C-alpha positions, 0 to 999 in steps of 0.5 A: 500500500502506498504511504503518503507523507503529510508534507505532500502539497494537495491541490483540490480539483472538483470534477463530477464527470469522468476524467477526460480521455487525455488522462490516458496519455500521461504517465500517471498512476491513480489511486481511488478511495472509497467514500460512499458519502461524499460527492465525486472529487479529485485530489492531485498529490505531488510525488512523495517518494523517490521509489515510486516514480509517478507524476501524480496520484489521483484519489477519487471517492467511490460511490455508493454460432460455433465455428471451426478454427480458421487457419488451423490444419485439418483435424486428423483421425488421431486428433479426433480420437484425442478430442473425443476422449477430452470431451468426456472429461470436459462435458462441453460439447453439449454446450455448442450452439449448433445443437441448441439453436439461438436460445436453446431448448429447456431440456438442452439448457438443463442438461448443460447446467448439470454438465457444468456443475459436474465440471466445477465439482471436478475442478474442486476435487482436482484442486484439493488433490494438489493442495492437500487436506491439511487443516489450513485448507479444510478451513479455507474450503469451509470459508469458500463455502460460506462465501459462495452461500452469502453471494448465492442470490447473485450467482443464481441470477447471473447463472440463470442469464448465462444458461438461458439468455439468447444473447449469450453464445456458449461453448464456441469452438476456437481450436482443436485442443481440450478446453478450446471453447469461448463464450460470447456476450452480445449487446441488445442492439446491432446498430453498427460494429461494437468494441470487443473485449477478449477476456481471460479468466482467473483461477490460480492456473488450476480452476480457471473457467470461461463462465467465471467471466459471466458477470463482467460479460453480461454487464459490459454487453449492457453497455454495447460492448461485446465480450468473449470469455476464453477458456483454456487448459488448466494444470495438470491438463496443461502447463503455462506454455499450453495456457498461453497457446490457448489464449493466443488461439482464442484471440486469433479466432476472435480477431478473424470471426468477431465481425460476423457477430457484429464486432469491430475487429479494429477495436479489440481489447485484451483483458485478464483477471488474476491468473488470467491477467498474468496469462494474457500479459504473457501472451501479449508480450510473447506475440510482440517478441515474435513479430519483432523477431520477424515472425510476423508472417507465421503468426495468426494475429497481430499485437497491432490489432489490440487497442489496449491491454487491461490487467485486473488484480494480476501478478507480473513478476513470478520471482517476487510472488512465488514465496507469497503464493507458497505462504498463501497455500499455492505451494512452491512445488505445485507452482513450479510444476504449473510453470514448467520448472523453476527455470521458467519463472523468468520467462513467464514474468512479463515485468522481467522479460520486457527489460531484456535488452534483446527484446527492446524492439518489441516494446514499441509494439505493445498497446497502451496498458491499464492495470487495475488493483485493490490495495486490500488485495492479499491474494496478489499484492497491489505492488505487482501492478504498480511495479509492472506499470512503472517498469513499462513507463520507464521503457517508454510504453504507455502504462497506468495503474489504477488502485482502489483503496481498501478493495480486496481480490474479489471486491473489484470483480464480484462484490462491487458489481453485485452491489449495483449502482456505481462500480468504480472499476467498471466505469473506469473500464467502460470510459477507456473503451468508449473514450473516443466514441462521443455517442457511446459516452453520451449513452453511458452518461444516461445509462440506468444504474445497475440493479443490486444482486445481493443485499448489502449485509450478505456482501459484507458477510461474504467479504468477511469470510472470503478466503481470497 
């Protein structure tokens, strides 16, 4: 957490609107504070620490159809056999929209609900098998059960829409590997091409799943933004190398096919949350290195297609985080297995890779980067986003870190969106995506407040017992 010295001069600036789009072009880091009682205001505070290299800090109170994979070689008999075996593990073929039609029959939808529930249950036991059954994890899984119980009213509403909404296309095939599926969230109207967010969900690299992004996908689609939630192989089905390959395949499919769903391929944004933020950042940096190294003709998508990268509560330097994860229960031996060995930690640390002099030519290819993080996050400390943004700035890449005072790992992704009303992270995200679209900004200003999904008392109880 950033410590502020009392000697810092404070310049009050009143501003009841979203910050102008020009704020994205300055190497500024922001910190937002929660205060539901006060009107929106901004305080510009001069730099207070030589170790924290930023020009200013903003503090803002918070208010209460399925396709085959284009471009891939034909699937061989061996691949087909492997694919059939993987389907028995994933139970995902029944989710194909070619079987369900536009909205899907009730019978198929109910069958899909059962299949997805079974898959999530298997994720849980898979995770238990790796973490062990010591008292610490027994307590944490009990806390996880309580946490899910308190948020159940929200989960039920989001889940119902996920399975029965005609605007959500589930299980679209984007590749020939296991778990190569994505979910597509479409806006209510189709008046013109829409911006698109390719989203990679979190899950500690072990239990990541495309449905985890359903709440964000539904809410962004209500703001005329298409969201594609990319699924990927988790450990032990795959290692970090496989996760990056899957994310890259998903991005490629989206860039080639999203126009058929009403999306604008020239307004494509990449976003990840938690482990998904790390996977997507690695994917982006790896792609930039390939293109800078003259492999542009062999890649299936280009970094130039990505208008901006958004990282939510992510970690970008594994050397600094491996001990922290170990203390939190993601033991070093397991984590190293996920990453493919200790020698791979540097390779899968975007913050370290971008500083390699051999890769400097790739830096100019990277898109503007915005990293969101809560200062109360103890799953992945907010310093992870601050340091990565600071590193990118020092290398000449446009980057910003936006912090939310006191917010935990799940506050910014679950509790705040379920609270309804004005969600600071969501509004900041939409403001960046719509920054150069005056009509969209005008529509955002008139958009009704989102409805509350969970009573406040249950949100507070969920926050109190959250194991994250």
